[in-house]
C-alpha positions as CSV (number, residue, x, y, z in Angstrom):
1,M,46.1,15.6,-52.4
2,I,44.8,16.0,-55.9
3,C,43.3,19.3,-56.7
4,A,40.9,19.9,-60.0
5,I,39.9,22.9,-61.1
6,H,36.7,23.4,-63.8
7,Q,33.8,26.6,-65.1
8,P,31.1,25.1,-63.5
9,Q,28.6,23.5,-66.7
10,Y,25.5,23.0,-67.2
11,L,24.4,19.5,-66.7
12,A,28.3,18.8,-67.2
13,Y,29.0,16.1,-69.9
14,V,30.4,12.4,-68.5
15,G,34.1,13.7,-68.4
16,Y,33.1,16.1,-66.4
17,F,32.3,13.9,-63.8
18,H,35.3,11.7,-64.6
19,K,37.6,14.6,-64.2
20,M,35.9,15.1,-60.1
21,A,35.9,11.3,-59.8
22,L,40.3,11.4,-60.1
23,C,40.8,14.1,-57.4
24,D,40.3,15.0,-53.7
25,A,39.0,18.3,-54.0
26,F,37.3,20.0,-57.1
27,V,36.9,23.6,-57.3
28,L,34.2,25.8,-59.4
29,L,35.7,28.4,-61.0
30,N,32.5,30.3,-60.8
31,D,34.4,33.7,-60.9
32,A,36.3,33.2,-64.4
33,Q,34.9,35.0,-67.1
34,Y,31.5,33.9,-68.9
35,H,32.5,32.1,-72.5
36,K,29.3,32.5,-74.9
37,N,27.9,29.8,-76.7
38,E,30.3,27.5,-74.8
39,W,29.4,24.7,-72.1
40,Q,28.5,27.0,-69.2
41,N,24.6,27.4,-70.1
42,R,24.1,24.5,-72.3
43,N,24.5,20.6,-72.8
44,R,23.5,17.8,-75.1
45,I,21.2,14.9,-75.0
46,K,20.0,12.2,-76.8
47,T,16.4,12.1,-78.8
48,A,15.2,10.1,-82.2
49,Q,16.7,12.8,-84.1
50,G,20.1,12.4,-82.8
51,E,22.0,15.2,-80.3
52,Q,20.3,17.9,-79.0
53,F,21.3,21.2,-76.8
54,L,19.5,21.5,-73.5
55,T,20.2,25.5,-73.3
56,V,19.4,27.9,-70.5
57,P,18.5,31.6,-71.5
58,V,20.9,33.8,-70.1
59,N,21.6,37.5,-69.1
60,Y,25.0,38.9,-70.0
61,S,27.1,41.5,-71.1
62,F,30.6,41.3,-72.1
63,P,33.4,40.9,-70.3
64,Q,30.6,39.4,-67.3
65,L,32.4,37.1,-65.0
66,L,30.4,33.5,-64.7
67,S,29.5,34.5,-61.4
68,E,27.2,37.7,-62.4
69,V,25.8,36.1,-65.5
70,T,22.0,36.1,-64.4
71,V,19.6,33.2,-65.6
72,D,16.5,35.1,-68.3
73,S,13.7,33.8,-65.9
74,R,11.3,35.5,-68.7
75,Q,11.3,32.2,-70.2
76,K,9.9,28.8,-69.3
77,W,13.7,27.4,-69.9
78,A,13.4,24.7,-67.3
79,K,9.5,23.2,-68.1
80,K,11.6,22.7,-71.7
81,H,14.3,21.0,-70.9
82,L,12.1,19.0,-68.1
83,A,9.4,18.1,-71.3
84,A,12.8,17.4,-73.3
85,L,14.2,14.8,-70.6
86,E,10.3,13.3,-70.0
87,M,9.8,12.6,-73.5
88,N,13.4,11.3,-74.8
89,Y,14.1,9.5,-71.8
90,S,11.0,8.3,-69.9
91,R,11.9,4.3,-71.3
92,A,15.1,4.5,-69.6
93,P,15.8,2.4,-67.3
94,F,16.5,4.6,-64.5
95,F,14.7,7.0,-65.2
96,K,11.6,7.0,-62.8
97,Q,14.5,6.8,-60.2
98,F,16.3,10.0,-60.6
99,F,14.3,12.5,-62.9
100,P,12.4,13.5,-59.5
101,E,15.2,15.3,-58.1
102,I,16.7,16.6,-60.8
103,A,13.5,17.8,-61.8
104,T,13.1,19.3,-58.1
105,I,16.2,21.2,-58.8
106,L,15.1,22.6,-62.1
107,S,11.8,23.6,-60.9
108,R,13.1,26.4,-58.6
109,E,14.1,29.8,-59.4
110,Y,17.7,30.6,-59.8
111,H,18.7,34.6,-60.1
112,S,22.4,33.3,-60.8
113,L,23.7,30.8,-63.8
114,S,26.9,30.0,-61.4
115,D,24.0,28.5,-58.8
116,L,22.3,26.9,-60.7
117,N,24.9,24.9,-62.2
118,A,26.7,24.3,-59.0
119,T,23.6,23.2,-57.5
120,L,23.2,20.1,-60.5
121,I,26.8,19.4,-60.2
122,K,26.7,18.9,-56.2
123,A,23.3,16.7,-56.6
124,I,24.5,14.8,-59.2
125,A,27.8,14.2,-57.6
126,T,26.3,12.8,-54.6
127,I,24.1,10.5,-56.8
128,L,27.6,8.9,-58.4
129,G,28.9,8.7,-54.9
130,L,31.9,10.8,-55.2
131,R,34.0,12.1,-52.8
132,C,35.6,15.0,-53.3
133,S,35.3,18.0,-51.9
134,I,33.5,20.7,-54.1
135,V,35.1,24.5,-53.3
136,L,33.9,27.7,-55.0
137,A,36.7,29.6,-56.3
138,S,34.9,32.9,-55.3
139,D,35.0,31.8,-51.8
140,L,38.4,31.4,-51.4
141,K,38.8,35.0,-52.9
142,I,42.4,34.5,-54.5
143,K,43.4,36.9,-57.5
144,G,45.6,36.3,-60.1
145,H,45.2,35.0,-63.5
146,S,46.3,31.6,-65.7
147,T,48.5,29.5,-64.5
148,Q,49.7,31.2,-61.0
149,R,46.1,31.6,-60.2
150,L,45.8,27.7,-60.4
151,I,48.9,27.2,-58.5
152,A,47.6,29.8,-55.7
153,I,44.2,28.0,-55.3
154,C,46.1,24.7,-55.6
155,K,48.2,26.5,-52.2
156,A,45.3,27.2,-50.8
157,L,44.0,24.1,-49.8
158,S,47.2,22.3,-49.5
159,A,46.9,20.3,-52.7
160,D,50.3,18.6,-53.8
161,T,48.7,17.5,-57.0
162,Y,46.7,19.7,-59.9
163,L,45.0,17.4,-62.3
164,S,44.0,19.3,-65.4
165,G,42.1,18.3,-68.3
166,P,43.9,17.3,-72.1
167,G,43.6,21.1,-72.9
168,G,45.6,22.7,-70.4
169,K,48.7,21.3,-72.7
170,Q,47.8,24.5,-75.0
171,Y,48.0,27.2,-72.3
172,L,49.7,26.0,-69.1
173,D,53.0,27.0,-68.1
174,E,54.0,23.6,-66.9
175,N,57.5,24.6,-65.8
176,A,55.9,26.8,-63.0
177,F,54.1,23.7,-61.1
178,P,57.3,22.5,-60.1
179,T,58.8,25.5,-59.1
180,A,55.6,25.8,-56.6
181,G,55.8,22.6,-55.7
182,I,53.0,21.1,-57.0
183,S,52.7,18.1,-59.6
184,L,51.4,18.5,-62.8
185,Q,49.0,15.4,-64.1
186,Y,46.9,15.5,-66.9
187,Q,43.8,13.9,-67.0
188,E,42.9,11.0,-70.1
189,F,39.6,10.3,-71.4
190,T,38.0,8.6,-73.6
191,C,34.1,7.9,-73.2
192,P,32.8,4.0,-72.4
193,Q,30.2,3.1,-75.0
194,Y,27.2,2.5,-72.4
195,P,23.7,1.3,-73.6
196,Q,21.6,4.0,-74.5
197,V,17.9,4.6,-75.1
198,A,17.4,3.5,-78.8
199,F,14.7,5.1,-80.7
200,K,13.7,3.7,-84.5
201,E,15.4,6.1,-86.1
202,Q,18.7,6.8,-83.7
203,K,19.9,3.4,-82.4
204,T,23.5,4.4,-82.8
205,F,25.4,5.4,-79.9
206,I,26.3,9.1,-78.8
207,P,29.4,10.0,-77.0
208,N,29.9,12.4,-74.8
209,L,26.5,13.8,-73.7
210,S,25.0,15.1,-71.0
211,I,26.3,12.8,-67.5
212,I,22.1,12.9,-67.0
213,D,22.4,10.5,-70.4
214,L,24.4,7.9,-68.5
215,L,22.8,8.6,-65.4
216,F,19.1,7.4,-66.8
217,N,20.6,4.5,-68.5
218,C,23.1,3.2,-66.2
219,G,21.9,3.7,-62.4
220,E,24.1,2.7,-60.0
221,K,26.8,1.6,-62.2
222,S,27.4,4.8,-63.4
223,L,30.1,5.9,-62.1
224,E,32.0,2.2,-62.2
225,I,31.2,2.7,-66.7
226,L,32.7,6.5,-65.9
227,M,35.6,5.2,-64.5
228,T,36.7,2.4,-67.3
229,G,37.2,5.9,-69.6
230,G,40.9,6.2,-68.3
231,A,42.7,7.4,-65.8
232,I,45.4,9.6,-64.6
C-alpha cells in the first residue's frame, strides 16, 4: 500500500494530483505549520497576459498551523476568482461542464483555509476519477516531527511504501524508512504539454498551472494526460 502526505493546497497544481493518482492513501497534512506566500492559499491560471495568481486572503499569525489559519471573509475574493476563471476559460472546451461545481464550492462560506482546500481537492479528485482514499492528518492525531511523523502516519494506515515528492531528497532521513519496514519512493513528474486556451497575446504553453487549467481544457482526458507526466 502506497501512502503520500502533502499539505492541502488551494486549487492545487497538476503535479499534486499526479502524486495522488500514484498512491492508495493520500494524507492532507492540515496540521502542519502554515507557510506564507507558498501554495496553501494561492495558485496560478493562464490569462492573455501570461500566468496570474489567484490568492485567498487569510488571517494569519506566526507560527499558526494550517488548520488554524482562517479565510478573510471581509474580502470578496471568491467573486474575483470566479470572474477571473470565467473571463479566461469561458472558451475552453470543458469549461461549461466543470465550472458550475467549482463555482458552487467557492461560493460557500469558509472559516478555515484548510477546509476550503480539502473540499476542492476531494471534489477535483472525484472529477478526475482518482481512487485513493483521502485522509486528514488531524483525524489521525499523530504527534512527532519530520521523518518520524511521516513514518508514524504510514504505519497508522498500514502502508508499506511512502511516496515523496522529489524535494524530499533534501530533508528526509532516508535510512529511517527501511529501518521502520517502509519502502521510500520518489515521484517523478514533468508537466505534459496539452492543449491550452490560446489568446491573441499569449499562445505559449505554460506548464504546472492549477489543475483546473487542465480540466477546463481537456475534460475527461485529463487523468490520461496527467499520467504521461511520469511514474514512481
